[in-house]
PDB file of N, CA, C and O in Angstrom:
ATOM      1  N   MET A   1     -23.856  74.939 -34.731  1.00  0.00           N
ATOM      2  CA  MET A   1     -24.697  74.044 -33.842  1.00  0.00           C
ATOM      3  C   MET A   1     -25.803  73.519 -34.141  1.00  0.00           C
ATOM      4  O   MET A   1     -26.173  72.480 -33.595  1.00  0.00           O
ATOM      5  N   GLU A   2     -26.646  74.256 -35.217  1.00  0.00           N
ATOM      6  CA  GLU A   2     -27.751  73.924 -36.266  1.00  0.00           C
ATOM      7  C   GLU A   2     -27.335  72.746 -37.159  1.00  0.00           C
ATOM      8  O   GLU A   2     -28.172  71.877 -37.400  1.00  0.00           O
ATOM      9  N   GLN A   3     -26.142  72.664 -37.644  1.00  0.00           N
ATOM     10  CA  GLN A   3     -26.017  71.443 -38.805  1.00  0.00           C
ATOM     11  C   GLN A   3     -26.060  70.505 -37.914  1.00  0.00           C
ATOM     12  O   GLN A   3     -26.944  69.675 -38.126  1.00  0.00           O
ATOM     13  N   LYS A   4     -25.299  70.304 -36.811  1.00  0.00           N
ATOM     14  CA  LYS A   4     -25.017  69.214 -36.035  1.00  0.00           C
ATOM     15  C   LYS A   4     -26.293  68.526 -35.248  1.00  0.00           C
ATOM     16  O   LYS A   4     -26.382  67.392 -34.779  1.00  0.00           O
ATOM     17  N   GLU A   5     -27.160  69.502 -35.265  1.00  0.00           N
ATOM     18  CA  GLU A   5     -28.436  69.272 -34.940  1.00  0.00           C
ATOM     19  C   GLU A   5     -29.729  68.599 -36.043  1.00  0.00           C
ATOM     20  O   GLU A   5     -30.865  68.171 -35.835  1.00  0.00           O
ATOM     21  N   ARG A   6     -28.912  68.763 -37.228  1.00  0.00           N
ATOM     22  CA  ARG A   6     -29.708  68.359 -38.109  1.00  0.00           C
ATOM     23  C   ARG A   6     -28.921  67.243 -38.682  1.00  0.00           C
ATOM     24  O   ARG A   6     -29.739  66.675 -39.405  1.00  0.00           O
ATOM     25  N   PHE A   7     -27.811  66.614 -38.769  1.00  0.00           N
ATOM     26  CA  PHE A   7     -27.304  65.607 -38.825  1.00  0.00           C
ATOM     27  C   PHE A   7     -27.590  64.423 -37.768  1.00  0.00           C
ATOM     28  O   PHE A   7     -27.444  63.220 -37.983  1.00  0.00           O
ATOM     29  N   THR A   8     -28.088  65.118 -36.419  1.00  0.00           N
ATOM     30  CA  THR A   8     -28.571  64.093 -35.446  1.00  0.00           C
ATOM     31  C   THR A   8     -29.652  63.944 -36.351  1.00  0.00           C
ATOM     32  O   THR A   8     -29.490  63.186 -37.308  1.00  0.00           O
ATOM     33  N   ASP A   9     -30.908  64.639 -36.186  1.00  0.00           N
ATOM     34  CA  ASP A   9     -32.026  64.489 -36.829  1.00  0.00           C
ATOM     35  C   ASP A   9     -32.173  63.232 -37.755  1.00  0.00           C
ATOM     36  O   ASP A   9     -32.894  62.255 -37.551  1.00  0.00           O
ATOM     37  N   LYS A  10     -31.276  63.477 -38.892  1.00  0.00           N
ATOM     38  CA  LYS A  10     -31.287  62.849 -39.884  1.00  0.00           C
ATOM     39  C   LYS A  10     -30.710  61.304 -39.790  1.00  0.00           C
ATOM     40  O   LYS A  10     -31.245  60.409 -40.444  1.00  0.00           O
ATOM     41  N   LEU A  11     -29.785  61.103 -39.086  1.00  0.00           N
ATOM     42  CA  LEU A  11     -29.353  59.868 -38.296  1.00  0.00           C
ATOM     43  C   LEU A  11     -30.287  59.021 -37.607  1.00  0.00           C
ATOM     44  O   LEU A  11     -30.313  57.800 -37.766  1.00  0.00           O
ATOM     45  N   LYS A  12     -31.277  59.844 -36.619  1.00  0.00           N
ATOM     46  CA  LYS A  12     -32.142  59.065 -35.961  1.00  0.00           C
ATOM     47  C   LYS A  12     -33.116  58.778 -36.788  1.00  0.00           C
ATOM     48  O   LYS A  12     -33.787  57.804 -36.448  1.00  0.00           O
ATOM     49  N   SER A  13     -33.465  59.385 -37.915  1.00  0.00           N
ATOM     50  CA  SER A  13     -34.323  59.175 -38.899  1.00  0.00           C
ATOM     51  C   SER A  13     -33.846  58.237 -39.697  1.00  0.00           C
ATOM     52  O   SER A  13     -34.796  57.478 -39.895  1.00  0.00           O
ATOM     53  N   TYR A  14     -32.964  57.871 -40.240  1.00  0.00           N
ATOM     54  CA  TYR A  14     -32.112  56.422 -40.522  1.00  0.00           C
ATOM     55  C   TYR A  14     -32.147  55.523 -39.626  1.00  0.00           C
ATOM     56  O   TYR A  14     -32.318  54.444 -40.193  1.00  0.00           O
ATOM     57  N   LEU A  15     -32.085  55.413 -38.658  1.00  0.00           N
ATOM     58  CA  LEU A  15     -32.169  54.544 -37.498  1.00  0.00           C
ATOM     59  C   LEU A  15     -33.648  53.888 -37.547  1.00  0.00           C
ATOM     60  O   LEU A  15     -33.879  52.702 -37.781  1.00  0.00           O
ATOM     61  N   VAL A  16     -34.531  54.820 -37.300  1.00  0.00           N
ATOM     62  CA  VAL A  16     -35.870  54.303 -37.766  1.00  0.00           C
ATOM     63  C   VAL A  16     -36.117  53.923 -38.505  1.00  0.00           C
ATOM     64  O   VAL A  16     -36.939  53.014 -38.384  1.00  0.00           O
ATOM     65  N   ARG A  17     -35.758  54.185 -39.540  1.00  0.00           N
ATOM     66  CA  ARG A  17     -35.882  53.724 -40.761  1.00  0.00           C
ATOM     67  C   ARG A  17     -35.847  51.838 -40.713  1.00  0.00           C
ATOM     68  O   ARG A  17     -36.670  50.947 -40.923  1.00  0.00           O
ATOM     69  N   CYS A  18     -34.525  51.907 -40.349  1.00  0.00           N
ATOM     70  CA  CYS A  18     -34.216  50.585 -40.321  1.00  0.00           C
ATOM     71  C   CYS A  18     -34.702  49.582 -38.953  1.00  0.00           C
ATOM     72  O   CYS A  18     -34.689  48.353 -38.874  1.00  0.00           O
ATOM     73  N   ASN A  19     -34.967  50.222 -38.316  1.00  0.00           N
ATOM     74  CA  ASN A  19     -35.958  49.166 -37.285  1.00  0.00           C
ATOM     75  C   ASN A  19     -37.263  48.966 -37.682  1.00  0.00           C
ATOM     76  O   ASN A  19     -37.887  48.011 -37.220  1.00  0.00           O
ATOM     77  N   ALA A  20     -37.984  50.047 -38.804  1.00  0.00           N
ATOM     78  CA  ALA A  20     -39.334  50.033 -38.933  1.00  0.00           C
ATOM     79  C   ALA A  20     -39.565  48.151 -40.063  1.00  0.00           C
ATOM     80  O   ALA A  20     -38.819  47.279 -40.508  1.00  0.00           O
ATOM     81  N   GLU A  21     -40.707  48.378 -40.033  1.00  0.00           N
ATOM     82  CA  GLU A  21     -41.194  46.845 -40.815  1.00  0.00           C
ATOM     83  C   GLU A  21     -40.664  47.102 -42.188  1.00  0.00           C
ATOM     84  O   GLU A  21     -40.791  48.082 -42.922  1.00  0.00           O
ATOM     85  N   THR A  22     -39.899  45.718 -42.379  1.00  0.00           N
ATOM     86  CA  THR A  22     -39.488  46.080 -43.729  1.00  0.00           C
ATOM     87  C   THR A  22     -40.513  44.986 -44.847  1.00  0.00           C
ATOM     88  O   THR A  22     -40.599  43.792 -44.561  1.00  0.00           O
ATOM     89  N   PRO A  23     -41.215  45.531 -46.061  1.00  0.00           N
ATOM     90  CA  PRO A  23     -41.854  44.975 -47.072  1.00  0.00           C
ATOM     91  C   PRO A  23     -41.207  43.124 -47.131  1.00  0.00           C
ATOM     92  O   PRO A  23     -40.090  42.692 -46.845  1.00  0.00           O
ATOM     93  N   PRO A  24     -42.319  42.472 -47.567  1.00  0.00           N
ATOM     94  CA  PRO A  24     -42.172  40.961 -47.938  1.00  0.00           C
ATOM     95  C   PRO A  24     -40.864  40.696 -48.970  1.00  0.00           C
ATOM     96  O   PRO A  24     -39.912  39.944 -48.760  1.00  0.00           O
ATOM     97  N   PHE A  25     -41.075  41.427 -49.984  1.00  0.00           N
ATOM     98  CA  PHE A  25     -40.278  41.601 -51.106  1.00  0.00           C
ATOM     99  C   PHE A  25     -38.918  42.023 -50.721  1.00  0.00           C
ATOM    100  O   PHE A  25     -37.958  41.464 -51.251  1.00  0.00           O
ATOM    101  N   PHE A  26     -38.757  42.885 -49.914  1.00  0.00           N
ATOM    102  CA  PHE A  26     -37.644  43.070 -49.777  1.00  0.00           C
ATOM    103  C   PHE A  26     -36.666  42.358 -48.584  1.00  0.00           C
ATOM    104  O   PHE A  26     -35.471  42.643 -48.501  1.00  0.00           O
ATOM    105  N   ARG A  27     -37.234  41.537 -47.807  1.00  0.00           N
ATOM    106  CA  ARG A  27     -36.916  40.675 -46.410  1.00  0.00           C
ATOM    107  C   ARG A  27     -36.423  39.614 -47.349  1.00  0.00           C
ATOM    108  O   ARG A  27     -35.272  39.187 -47.266  1.00  0.00           O
ATOM    109  N   LYS A  28     -37.488  39.078 -48.458  1.00  0.00           N
ATOM    110  CA  LYS A  28     -36.464  37.923 -49.586  1.00  0.00           C
ATOM    111  C   LYS A  28     -35.219  38.369 -50.342  1.00  0.00           C
ATOM    112  O   LYS A  28     -34.365  37.606 -50.794  1.00  0.00           O
ATOM    113  N   LEU A  29     -35.220  39.673 -50.422  1.00  0.00           N
ATOM    114  CA  LEU A  29     -34.115  40.219 -51.603  1.00  0.00           C
ATOM    115  C   LEU A  29     -32.856  40.489 -50.483  1.00  0.00           C
ATOM    116  O   LEU A  29     -31.691  40.505 -50.879  1.00  0.00           O
ATOM    117  N   ARG A  30     -33.155  40.673 -49.235  1.00  0.00           N
ATOM    118  CA  ARG A  30     -32.018  40.918 -47.874  1.00  0.00           C
ATOM    119  C   ARG A  30     -31.226  39.654 -47.867  1.00  0.00           C
ATOM    120  O   ARG A  30     -29.997  39.583 -47.867  1.00  0.00           O
ATOM    121  N   THR A  31     -32.326  38.373 -47.860  1.00  0.00           N
ATOM    122  CA  THR A  31     -31.886  36.862 -47.622  1.00  0.00           C
ATOM    123  C   THR A  31     -31.195  36.845 -48.627  1.00  0.00           C
ATOM    124  O   THR A  31     -29.996  36.823 -48.347  1.00  0.00           O
ATOM    125  N   LEU A  32     -31.479  36.846 -50.007  1.00  0.00           N
ATOM    126  CA  LEU A  32     -30.744  36.673 -51.030  1.00  0.00           C
ATOM    127  C   LEU A  32     -29.464  37.695 -51.019  1.00  0.00           C
ATOM    128  O   LEU A  32     -28.372  37.136 -51.118  1.00  0.00           O
ATOM    129  N   GLY A  33     -29.462  38.546 -50.956  1.00  0.00           N
ATOM    130  CA  GLY A  33     -28.157  39.293 -50.797  1.00  0.00           C
ATOM    131  C   GLY A  33     -27.253  38.662 -49.527  1.00  0.00           C
ATOM    132  O   GLY A  33     -26.039  38.498 -49.649  1.00  0.00           O
ATOM    133  N   VAL A  34     -27.798  38.410 -48.605  1.00  0.00           N
ATOM    134  CA  VAL A  34     -26.775  37.846 -47.647  1.00  0.00           C
ATOM    135  C   VAL A  34     -26.007  36.428 -47.903  1.00  0.00           C
ATOM    136  O   VAL A  34     -24.871  36.158 -47.514  1.00  0.00           O
ATOM    137  N   ILE A  35     -26.990  35.483 -48.734  1.00  0.00           N
ATOM    138  CA  ILE A  35     -26.639  34.714 -49.344  1.00  0.00           C
ATOM    139  C   ILE A  35     -25.714  34.780 -50.345  1.00  0.00           C
ATOM    140  O   ILE A  35     -24.757  34.011 -50.256  1.00  0.00           O
ATOM    141  N   VAL A  36     -25.797  35.749 -51.568  1.00  0.00           N
ATOM    142  CA  VAL A  36     -24.799  35.764 -52.565  1.00  0.00           C
ATOM    143  C   VAL A  36     -23.372  36.276 -51.873  1.00  0.00           C
ATOM    144  O   VAL A  36     -22.236  35.938 -52.209  1.00  0.00           O
ATOM    145  N   ALA A  37     -23.696  37.033 -50.993  1.00  0.00           N
ATOM    146  CA  ALA A  37     -22.282  37.732 -50.300  1.00  0.00           C
ATOM    147  C   ALA A  37     -21.669  36.576 -49.555  1.00  0.00           C
ATOM    148  O   ALA A  37     -20.443  36.478 -49.502  1.00  0.00           O
ATOM    149  N   ALA A  38     -22.453  35.703 -48.982  1.00  0.00           N
ATOM    150  CA  ALA A  38     -21.819  34.490 -48.707  1.00  0.00           C
ATOM    151  C   ALA A  38     -21.029  33.306 -49.550  1.00  0.00           C
ATOM    152  O   ALA A  38     -20.128  32.491 -49.348  1.00  0.00           O
ATOM    153  N   ALA A  39     -21.857  33.679 -50.543  1.00  0.00           N
ATOM    154  CA  ALA A  39     -21.345  32.860 -51.979  1.00  0.00           C
ATOM    155  C   ALA A  39     -19.685  33.286 -52.267  1.00  0.00           C
ATOM    156  O   ALA A  39     -18.800  32.460 -52.491  1.00  0.00           O
ATOM    157  N   GLY A  40     -19.524  34.565 -52.212  1.00  0.00           N
ATOM    158  CA  GLY A  40     -18.821  35.279 -52.775  1.00  0.00           C
ATOM    159  C   GLY A  40     -17.369  34.805 -51.933  1.00  0.00           C
ATOM    160  O   GLY A  40     -16.288  34.305 -52.242  1.00  0.00           O
ATOM    161  N   THR A  41     -18.118  35.332 -50.563  1.00  0.00           N
ATOM    162  CA  THR A  41     -16.634  35.221 -49.511  1.00  0.00           C
ATOM    163  C   THR A  41     -16.133  33.800 -49.769  1.00  0.00           C
ATOM    164  O   THR A  41     -15.064  33.602 -50.346  1.00  0.00           O
ATOM    165  N   ALA A  42     -16.981  32.741 -49.300  1.00  0.00           N
ATOM    166  CA  ALA A  42     -16.295  31.262 -49.934  1.00  0.00           C
ATOM    167  C   ALA A  42     -15.752  30.908 -50.634  1.00  0.00           C
ATOM    168  O   ALA A  42     -15.062  29.890 -50.588  1.00  0.00           O
ATOM    169  N   VAL A  43     -16.009  32.243 -52.226  1.00  0.00           N
ATOM    170  CA  VAL A  43     -14.941  31.773 -53.202  1.00  0.00           C
ATOM    171  C   VAL A  43     -13.680  32.409 -53.057  1.00  0.00           C
ATOM    172  O   VAL A  43     -12.698  31.707 -53.297  1.00  0.00           O
ATOM    173  N   VAL A  44     -13.487  33.654 -52.697  1.00  0.00           N
ATOM    174  CA  VAL A  44     -12.476  34.617 -52.490  1.00  0.00           C
ATOM    175  C   VAL A  44     -11.601  33.625 -51.363  1.00  0.00           C
ATOM    176  O   VAL A  44     -10.497  33.385 -51.853  1.00  0.00           O
ATOM    177  N   THR A  45     -11.746  33.050 -50.155  1.00  0.00           N
ATOM    178  CA  THR A  45     -11.404  32.800 -49.229  1.00  0.00           C
ATOM    179  C   THR A  45     -11.218  30.906 -49.204  1.00  0.00           C
ATOM    180  O   THR A  45     -11.116  30.233 -48.178  1.00  0.00           O
ATOM    181  N   ALA A  46     -11.216  30.467 -50.394  1.00  0.00           N
ATOM    182  CA  ALA A  46     -10.962  29.088 -51.092  1.00  0.00           C
ATOM    183  C   ALA A  46      -9.745  29.081 -50.384  1.00  0.00           C
ATOM    184  O   ALA A  46      -9.066  30.040 -50.017  1.00  0.00           O
ATOM    185  N   PRO A  47      -9.504  27.511 -50.197  1.00  0.00           N
ATOM    186  CA  PRO A  47      -7.751  27.080 -49.788  1.00  0.00           C
ATOM    187  C   PRO A  47      -7.243  26.509 -51.037  1.00  0.00           C
ATOM    188  O   PRO A  47      -6.075  26.120 -51.075  1.00  0.00           O
ATOM    189  N   VAL A  48      -8.091  26.409 -52.177  1.00  0.00           N
ATOM    190  CA  VAL A  48      -7.544  26.275 -53.520  1.00  0.00           C
ATOM    191  C   VAL A  48      -6.959  27.136 -54.006  1.00  0.00           C
ATOM    192  O   VAL A  48      -7.128  28.122 -53.288  1.00  0.00           O
ATOM    193  N   VAL A  49      -6.137  27.453 -55.108  1.00  0.00           N
ATOM    194  CA  VAL A  49      -5.472  28.357 -55.969  1.00  0.00           C
ATOM    195  C   VAL A  49      -6.981  28.133 -57.051  1.00  0.00           C
ATOM    196  O   VAL A  49      -7.570  27.136 -57.468  1.00  0.00           O
ATOM    197  N   LEU A  50      -7.190  29.664 -57.210  1.00  0.00           N
ATOM    198  CA  LEU A  50      -8.367  29.535 -58.288  1.00  0.00           C
ATOM    199  C   LEU A  50      -7.976  30.294 -59.257  1.00  0.00           C
ATOM    200  O   LEU A  50      -6.895  30.687 -58.817  1.00  0.00           O
ATOM    201  N   PRO A  51      -8.129  30.857 -60.448  1.00  0.00           N
ATOM    202  CA  PRO A  51      -7.998  31.793 -61.525  1.00  0.00           C
ATOM    203  C   PRO A  51      -8.548  33.132 -61.174  1.00  0.00           C
ATOM    204  O   PRO A  51      -9.529  33.128 -60.430  1.00  0.00           O
ATOM    205  N   ALA A  52      -8.144  34.129 -61.532  1.00  0.00           N
ATOM    206  CA  ALA A  52      -7.883  35.636 -61.215  1.00  0.00           C
ATOM    207  C   ALA A  52      -9.625  35.886 -61.246  1.00  0.00           C
ATOM    208  O   ALA A  52     -10.322  36.375 -60.357  1.00  0.00           O
ATOM    209  N   LEU A  53      -9.981  35.439 -62.409  1.00  0.00           N
ATOM    210  CA  LEU A  53     -11.074  35.742 -63.133  1.00  0.00           C
ATOM    211  C   LEU A  53     -12.192  35.149 -61.942  1.00  0.00           C
ATOM    212  O   LEU A  53     -13.056  35.979 -61.657  1.00  0.00           O
ATOM    213  N   VAL A  54     -12.267  34.161 -61.394  1.00  0.00           N
ATOM    214  CA  VAL A  54     -12.736  33.712 -60.460  1.00  0.00           C
ATOM    215  C   VAL A  54     -12.951  34.349 -59.171  1.00  0.00           C
ATOM    216  O   VAL A  54     -13.991  34.281 -58.515  1.00  0.00           O
ATOM    217  N   LEU A  55     -11.854  34.996 -58.847  1.00  0.00           N
ATOM    218  CA  LEU A  55     -11.695  35.463 -57.414  1.00  0.00           C
ATOM    219  C   LEU A  55     -12.204  37.098 -57.586  1.00  0.00           C
ATOM    220  O   LEU A  55     -12.454  37.814 -56.616  1.00  0.00           O
ATOM    221  N   THR A  56     -12.310  37.560 -59.087  1.00  0.00           N
ATOM    222  CA  THR A  56     -12.654  38.842 -59.305  1.00  0.00           C
ATOM    223  C   THR A  56     -13.891  38.710 -58.939  1.00  0.00           C
ATOM    224  O   THR A  56     -14.386  39.474 -58.110  1.00  0.00           O
ATOM    225  N   ILE A  57     -14.816  37.358 -59.712  1.00  0.00           N
ATOM    226  CA  ILE A  57     -16.488  37.493 -59.596  1.00  0.00           C
ATOM    227  C   ILE A  57     -16.598  37.036 -58.393  1.00  0.00           C
ATOM    228  O   ILE A  57     -17.775  37.187 -58.066  1.00  0.00           O
ATOM    229  N   GLY A  58     -15.880  36.459 -57.383  1.00  0.00           N
ATOM    230  CA  GLY A  58     -16.242  36.772 -55.937  1.00  0.00           C
ATOM    231  C   GLY A  58     -16.431  37.629 -55.420  1.00  0.00           C
ATOM    232  O   GLY A  58     -17.357  37.704 -54.612  1.00  0.00           O
ATOM    233  N   GLY A  59     -15.538  38.712 -55.718  1.00  0.00           N
ATOM    234  CA  GLY A  59     -15.171  39.948 -55.016  1.00  0.00           C
ATOM    235  C   GLY A  59     -16.652  40.862 -55.526  1.00  0.00           C
ATOM    236  O   GLY A  59     -17.320  41.545 -54.749  1.00  0.00           O
ATOM    237  N   TYR A  60     -16.927  40.689 -56.886  1.00  0.00           N
ATOM    238  CA  TYR A  60     -18.325  41.416 -57.087  1.00  0.00           C
ATOM    239  C   TYR A  60     -19.454  40.810 -56.617  1.00  0.00           C
ATOM    240  O   TYR A  60     -20.514  41.427 -56.510  1.00  0.00           O
ATOM    241  N   LEU A  61     -19.282  39.243 -56.223  1.00  0.00           N
ATOM    242  CA  LEU A  61     -20.635  39.075 -55.433  1.00  0.00           C
ATOM    243  C   LEU A  61     -20.683  39.525 -53.962  1.00  0.00           C
ATOM    244  O   LEU A  61     -21.724  39.796 -53.363  1.00  0.00           O
ATOM    245  N   ILE A  62     -19.432  39.576 -53.441  1.00  0.00           N
ATOM    246  CA  ILE A  62     -19.428  40.077 -52.099  1.00  0.00           C
ATOM    247  C   ILE A  62     -19.896  41.395 -51.917  1.00  0.00           C
ATOM    248  O   ILE A  62     -20.538  41.664 -50.902  1.00  0.00           O
ATOM    249  N   VAL A  63     -19.611  42.410 -52.931  1.00  0.00           N
ATOM    250  CA  VAL A  63     -20.240  43.853 -52.839  1.00  0.00           C
ATOM    251  C   VAL A  63     -21.628  43.794 -53.484  1.00  0.00           C
ATOM    252  O   VAL A  63     -22.299  44.783 -53.188  1.00  0.00           O
ATOM    253  N   GLY A  64     -22.170  43.031 -54.177  1.00  0.00           N
ATOM    254  CA  GLY A  64     -22.985  43.203 -54.948  1.00  0.00           C
ATOM    255  C   GLY A  64     -24.026  42.553 -53.787  1.00  0.00           C
ATOM    256  O   GLY A  64     -25.042  43.202 -53.541  1.00  0.00           O
ATOM    257  N   GLY A  65     -23.856  41.628 -53.263  1.00  0.00           N
ATOM    258  CA  GLY A  65     -24.864  40.956 -52.110  1.00  0.00           C
ATOM    259  C   GLY A  65     -24.879  42.036 -50.782  1.00  0.00           C
ATOM    260  O   GLY A  65     -25.914  42.332 -50.185  1.00  0.00           O
ATOM    261  N   ALA A  66     -23.458  42.590 -50.426  1.00  0.00           N
ATOM    262  CA  ALA A  66     -23.498  43.545 -49.388  1.00  0.00           C
ATOM    263  C   ALA A  66     -24.603  44.798 -49.567  1.00  0.00           C
ATOM    264  O   ALA A  66     -25.291  45.246 -48.650  1.00  0.00           O
ATOM    265  N   VAL A  67     -24.611  45.210 -50.816  1.00  0.00           N
ATOM    266  CA  VAL A  67     -25.844  46.438 -51.355  1.00  0.00           C
ATOM    267  C   VAL A  67     -26.740  46.032 -51.443  1.00  0.00           C
ATOM    268  O   VAL A  67     -27.665  46.573 -50.837  1.00  0.00           O
ATOM    269  N   ALA A  68     -26.974  44.946 -52.178  1.00  0.00           N
ATOM    270  CA  ALA A  68     -28.749  44.713 -51.531  1.00  0.00           C
ATOM    271  C   ALA A  68     -29.256  44.428 -50.239  1.00  0.00           C
ATOM    272  O   ALA A  68     -30.391  44.736 -49.876  1.00  0.00           O
ATOM    273  N   THR A  69     -28.412  43.837 -49.541  1.00  0.00           N
ATOM    274  CA  THR A  69     -29.019  43.771 -48.171  1.00  0.00           C
ATOM    275  C   THR A  69     -28.940  45.169 -47.554  1.00  0.00           C
ATOM    276  O   THR A  69     -29.749  45.342 -46.642  1.00  0.00           O
ATOM    277  N   ALA A  70     -28.263  46.051 -47.803  1.00  0.00           N
ATOM    278  CA  ALA A  70     -27.963  47.405 -47.180  1.00  0.00           C
ATOM    279  C   ALA A  70     -29.192  47.980 -47.652  1.00  0.00           C
ATOM    280  O   ALA A  70     -29.829  48.534 -46.756  1.00  0.00           O
ATOM    281  N   VAL A  71     -29.783  48.016 -48.945  1.00  0.00           N
ATOM    282  CA  VAL A  71     -30.657  48.985 -49.460  1.00  0.00           C
ATOM    283  C   VAL A  71     -32.023  48.148 -48.936  1.00  0.00           C
ATOM    284  O   VAL A  71     -32.996  48.843 -48.642  1.00  0.00           O
ATOM    285  N   SER A  72     -32.131  46.760 -48.812  1.00  0.00           N
ATOM    286  CA  SER A  72     -32.863  46.206 -48.730  1.00  0.00           C
ATOM    287  C   SER A  72     -33.654  46.418 -47.122  1.00  0.00           C
ATOM    288  O   SER A  72     -34.856  46.257 -46.911  1.00  0.00           O
ATOM    289  N   GLN A  73     -32.653  46.800 -46.149  1.00  0.00           N
ATOM    290  CA  GLN A  73     -32.783  46.834 -44.867  1.00  0.00           C
ATOM    291  C   GLN A  73     -33.345  48.453 -44.556  1.00  0.00           C
ATOM    292  O   GLN A  73     -33.865  48.927 -43.546  1.00  0.00           O
ATOM    293  N   ALA A  74     -33.030  49.017 -45.768  1.00  0.00           N
ATOM    294  CA  ALA A  74     -33.429  50.724 -45.306  1.00  0.00           C
ATOM    295  C   ALA A  74     -34.540  50.641 -45.930  1.00  0.00           C
ATOM    296  O   ALA A  74     -35.146  51.673 -45.640  1.00  0.00           O
ATOM    297  N   ALA A  75     -35.520  49.665 -47.009  1.00  0.00           N
ATOM    298  CA  ALA A  75     -36.903  50.032 -47.231  1.00  0.00           C
ATOM    299  C   ALA A  75     -37.678  49.814 -46.628  1.00  0.00           C
ATOM    300  O   ALA A  75     -37.523  48.707 -46.112  1.00  0.00           O
ATOM    301  N   ILE A  76     -38.841  50.446 -46.256  1.00  0.00           N
ATOM    302  CA  ILE A  76     -40.043  50.463 -45.342  1.00  0.00           C
ATOM    303  C   ILE A  76     -41.230  50.302 -45.612  1.00  0.00           C
ATOM    304  O   ILE A  76     -41.618  50.775 -46.680  1.00  0.00           O
ATOM    305  N   ALA A  77     -42.015  49.722 -44.907  1.00  0.00           N
ATOM    306  CA  ALA A  77     -43.496  49.459 -45.457  1.00  0.00           C
ATOM    307  C   ALA A  77     -44.289  51.038 -45.621  1.00  0.00           C
ATOM    308  O   ALA A  77     -44.131  51.834 -44.695  1.00  0.00           O
ATOM    309  N   GLU A  78     -45.048  51.402 -46.699  1.00  0.00           N
ATOM    310  CA  GLU A  78     -45.906  52.430 -47.290  1.00  0.00           C
ATOM    311  C   GLU A  78     -46.755  53.024 -45.519  1.00  0.00           C
ATOM    312  O   GLU A  78     -46.933  54.185 -45.151  1.00  0.00           O
ATOM    313  N   THR A  79     -47.044  51.964 -44.911  1.00  0.00           N
ATOM    314  CA  THR A  79     -47.636  52.513 -43.593  1.00  0.00           C
ATOM    315  C   THR A  79     -46.966  52.799 -42.660  1.00  0.00           C
ATOM    316  O   THR A  79     -47.602  52.832 -41.606  1.00  0.00           O
ATOM    317  N   HIS A  80     -45.334  53.156 -42.546  1.00  0.00           N
ATOM    318  CA  HIS A  80     -44.316  53.382 -41.318  1.00  0.00           C
ATOM    319  C   HIS A  80     -43.504  54.431 -42.290  1.00  0.00           C
ATOM    320  O   HIS A  80     -42.303  54.520 -42.033  1.00  0.00           O
ATOM    321  N   ALA A  81     -44.044  55.311 -43.472  1.00  0.00           N
ATOM    322  CA  ALA A  81     -43.228  56.368 -43.775  1.00  0.00           C
ATOM    323  C   ALA A  81     -43.161  57.263 -42.808  1.00  0.00           C
ATOM    324  O   ALA A  81     -44.025  57.425 -41.947  1.00  0.00           O
ATOM    325  N   ASP A  82     -41.757  58.103 -42.953  1.00  0.00           N
ATOM    326  CA  ASP A  82     -41.583  58.987 -41.543  1.00  0.00           C
ATOM    327  C   ASP A  82     -41.637  60.248 -41.925  1.00  0.00           C
ATOM    328  O   ASP A  82     -40.898  61.195 -41.657  1.00  0.00           O
ATOM    329  N   CYS A  83     -42.781  60.153 -42.714  1.00  0.00           N
ATOM    330  CA  CYS A  83     -43.391  61.971 -43.086  1.00  0.00           C
ATOM    331  C   CYS A  83     -44.445  61.896 -42.631  1.00  0.00           C
ATOM    332  O   CYS A  83     -45.031  60.832 -42.431  1.00  0.00           O
ATOM    333  N   PRO A  84     -44.920  63.117 -42.359  1.00  0.00           N
ATOM    334  CA  PRO A  84     -46.028  63.988 -42.153  1.00  0.00           C
ATOM    335  C   PRO A  84     -47.487  63.519 -42.673  1.00  0.00           C
ATOM    336  O   PRO A  84     -47.636  64.162 -43.712  1.00  0.00           O
ATOM    337  N   GLU A  85     -48.490  62.824 -42.498  1.00  0.00           N
ATOM    338  CA  GLU A  85     -49.558  62.894 -43.297  1.00  0.00           C
ATOM    339  C   GLU A  85     -49.937  64.026 -44.171  1.00  0.00           C
ATOM    340  O   GLU A  85     -50.137  65.215 -43.919  1.00  0.00           O
ATOM    341  N   GLY A  86     -49.992  63.169 -45.536  1.00  0.00           N
ATOM    342  CA  GLY A  86     -50.573  64.350 -46.627  1.00  0.00           C
ATOM    343  C   GLY A  86     -49.060  64.982 -47.290  1.00  0.00           C
ATOM    344  O   GLY A  86     -49.048  65.635 -48.333  1.00  0.00           O
ATOM    345  N   GLU A  87     -48.159  64.751 -46.714  1.00  0.00           N
ATOM    346  CA  GLU A  87     -46.715  65.076 -47.375  1.00  0.00           C
ATOM    347  C   GLU A  87     -46.136  64.326 -48.080  1.00  0.00           C
ATOM    348  O   GLU A  87     -45.615  63.393 -47.470  1.00  0.00           O
ATOM    349  N   THR A  88     -45.946  64.338 -49.560  1.00  0.00           N
ATOM    350  CA  THR A  88     -44.983  63.373 -49.837  1.00  0.00           C
ATOM    351  C   THR A  88     -43.319  63.680 -50.037  1.00  0.00           C
ATOM    352  O   THR A  88     -42.735  64.675 -50.467  1.00  0.00           O
ATOM    353  N   SER A  89     -42.966  62.750 -49.676  1.00  0.00           N
ATOM    354  CA  SER A  89     -41.237  63.031 -49.480  1.00  0.00           C
ATOM    355  C   SER A  89     -40.416  62.283 -50.963  1.00  0.00           C
ATOM    356  O   SER A  89     -39.997  61.138 -51.137  1.00  0.00           O
ATOM    357  N   ASN A  90     -40.422  63.148 -51.610  1.00  0.00           N
ATOM    358  CA  ASN A  90     -39.761  62.788 -53.206  1.00  0.00           C
ATOM    359  C   ASN A  90     -38.621  63.698 -53.164  1.00  0.00           C
ATOM    360  O   ASN A  90     -38.835  64.754 -53.758  1.00  0.00           O
ATOM    361  N   LYS A  91     -37.254  63.562 -52.530  1.00  0.00           N
ATOM    362  CA  LYS A  91     -36.546  64.357 -52.077  1.00  0.00           C
ATOM    363  C   LYS A  91     -35.041  63.639 -52.701  1.00  0.00           C
ATOM    364  O   LYS A  91     -33.957  64.170 -52.460  1.00  0.00           O
TER     365      LYS A  91
END
């Protein structure tokens, strides 16, 4: 039961981090990630026959954009750090 509670606490902490204020740099990076993923999707789903190399690059653009967007969304401003004052979290 204790392990389930610990998992729930970590999930709540993650959700709080995702809803916290995002620093300006990471907002721009998140927007750029969405644009890159959209460009990759447009390349992969193009209604014309494209070389395999172009389709592979499109797939990488989708993955890279999605990762950049997810990481940027999880970044929070220093003032909203979810650890008690005076304690640093370098885990």
